[in-house]
C-alpha angles and dihedrals in degrees: 000000000000090000092053091052092050091050094050089049093053091047091053090050090051093051091047091052092051090050094050091047091052091049093049092046093049091047092049092047090046092051092050090059099034100106115089111237109263094234090052093051092047093051092051093049089051089050089051093050091056090074139058122220120242126157093216090065090076097034093128096049107141143161095084091295116139115225119223136142102270095179095058085079093057105102129181110252094026124109111266087211087078097045119119111257094015125116123173134185109265090217106042099021091229120148105251101163133037118177113179096151115147092007100139091245116164123181146063127302101215123204089251094050115142086235087083092060092076098087095166096061114135098178129028121179118178097152122147101027135112111255094154112171091025124122129204089251135189090272092076089062092063094073094095093169096047114131101167125039121176119175096149126146093010105116098246112166145175126047119344108233115249087226090079087073086066091071091098094166094059114132096169128034118177120176094150118168102358089136096181095058125093139174119246116242108295089003093116093045087054091050094051091045097051102034097074097156098059119139100164123035115172114174102151111162093010112128105240097155092190142117113267107273109239092204090070088070092060096060108109088185094062117113106159128025119182113177100147122147092009101127092253112171140174125051127322114234114276096204122101115280117233109178101138098193100042113127103163134035119173120176101151126145094026094125096182095050110104138177143106126291107289117259110226123196118242093253094063123124097196112159103173129033121173119176096153121145094019131112096251110143148166129070127319107256124231087244089076084087089070090075094088096152093048116129102168127036116174119181094154114157100002130126101252116143141175127062129315111263116238089229085079083087088075092069093091095156095054115128103164121039118177116180097146126138100022134110101260115147143177129050119336102243120241094245101125099096091089097037096076093140091068112130098166127031118175121174097152129142099027132106101261115153142182121046132323112269112252092232089075085081090067094061091095093156092061117133097172131026126172127175098154126139097034134104098255114152143179125062123321104258115259099191094096120135094201142285108228094184103035113133105165133036117180113182096140126133097032136107100257117151138184127053129323104266115244095241091071089065096051105051107125097206103033112137104168128031117181115180095145125142100026133108099255116155140187128056130318108255128222117276112230099199135045098217092107121119097167134028117179114182099144123142102027135107100256117148139186126061129311107279113249092232090069089069088056095059097107093178095053115129103164126035118178116177099144128136099030133105098262117151142168135082122294121193113223088223089070088068092064095101094052092086093149096051112126102165127036122180116178097146129137097031134100098256128147128202132215105207123226129192089204109135091214089068095060096105095221097206101041114130105166127033125174120183097151122144098026137107097270107149142165127037117335111239103154105117096195118164100006093176103020110038112104103159126045125169117188096151123141097029133107100255116152102192153324127264091203141342103221098165117127099184104035112143103163120038115172115186099154123150100013132122096256112154138177126047122345111270115232110238125224117282089247092063120125104165114037110177114178102147125140099032133109101255115154140184130050128317109252116235084231086082087076090061092067090096097186096056112136102160126028116179117178097152126142099026135110096256115149144174124062127336102247107248091217087076086069096054096036109158097205129079095280107165104161125042112175118179096152119151102014130113102255117151134183123055134323112259103277101202120068115177121241112255094025120153099227112150101159131032116176119175097151122151101017131112098258122148142174129060133341100253110257091209089072084087089078093054093099094169094053113131104159128037120173118177097149126139095026134110098257111167107196144098118272107285101231089164088074085078089076091070105107098210103034108130106157125042120175123188098155115172093359115129112208123207122249116229 
């Protein structure tokens, strides 16, 4: 027993001795080759000096990589083995890897750059820099040992040298998003033919302008193929695809690339497939069920049609499913029981009909769901257990009826809710959480008052409740918590407002407000959006006046069909559209109206305005295109002077008491399309000369008797 123990101890000592000897030998050998060859260091320093350093050159560096100027640590006299981004062979000392991605480099890589002296390079990564003005020149074809080349996101442009197809050892080629770069005719075909070892080929944004090369689908080594936005055209192969290692296939934004949905064999391991914004068409085959590893399927904006095959239920790993903007029709199959990993489901802008399948309620991991712009009908399912992560619900532009189900009010993370353009009835319920930024319920048949919980949604930016049957009185002071609101549309209801002068109800970020076609009455005192509001529509109400017009950025002010009386208010100088027709305004037009330099449309028709028409309206120096003074009590003459180069398209002075001559300066109104001087007291000969106006389409002289010469 003792002899055995001694033997084991001696054996262990011997093994330890061999290990120590090997370590010392390798260390000695490594130290003997540690210094970087002088010529190599010099070439690297010369390459460094050809660039300036700017942090914005790598502003879009992503993927968790930190951007910093790696070359600033390269110093003359130091060992290049220790330089950032530099890897050398420990035996030969040759540079074999150079990684200067996200290094803030800005400048041009010239064809005679010292970069091309490193003929033993196996990996070169220059991604996320600014090499604007550089081309992928012949020099890149000299790296005969190169296995990995990454020039993505670096602003290369011009023709890609055919020499790049000589890099026969390449396993990975990434030229992603060098939008100015392009292959020469047949250059891409040569690359595909010669680079037989490729596993990763990413050319997004490179101009290929070629048919899809069938030979790519015979590469058993291929793992990732990204040829989006490359100008591919023609027809994608219809034969079965048997690329057993392919995990990613992106062909999106090749608008002239057509074909049927690719047929993949059962042994595929495809994870991501994106054919969006192409001309692929036809029905989805049952073989889509073979894509059992698929996590992303994007068919956005294609020409696919037919019904959705039930074999879709086999895609149990799917997380993102985009089928929007196609021509699918029929009933959405009840296939979602097995698709519980779905995070995004978008079937919008198709022709789906019938009711939503009940299995939708099992997709509890959903973040985004959109069925809008279809022909779905029936009630919105209420058998939903809860979507704890749901952020967007889009069911607008369908035929849903019934009430809004209670679960839509209780989602803790919901940001956007779109139920617009349906046939929903009942009252709007109370929202339980304040995560909402957008609520769109317009064009339904909802009734009752605006729920009080809406006024507690402090993150709300867009509120659209127009074209329903809402009623009741809302106090403007209730809006004071909606400080982030930018658009408010309550039009086409039966709502009344109780005005408040409280500065807290000003809505400091409001840009658009539409309360038209309601029961708003009295004098307007709500000073909402003093500095931000640029569009306000209060038409078709019963308002009698304004206490003030505080708006500094107003561009469109629509006050038509109210009960406004007294003199014409002068709008803010920023106004473009000023619509005040069908009111009871009286008195003269102040010449101050002509100082509103941005005016494009001025409609004062159907009022009781009187006096002379300000002659400055004729020589208005802004972009006035429509001037409508119909049905007032103006007298005197029509403005006689119109400036050369004016933008007038419509002049309507009908039904006033204007007299005198038809202004001869109208001949220079070259954009004039409509001229209505009817029902006035014009005293002139017939203006045949108006026939010279090139765009005049409508000419009205009703009840005017012209003199005969």
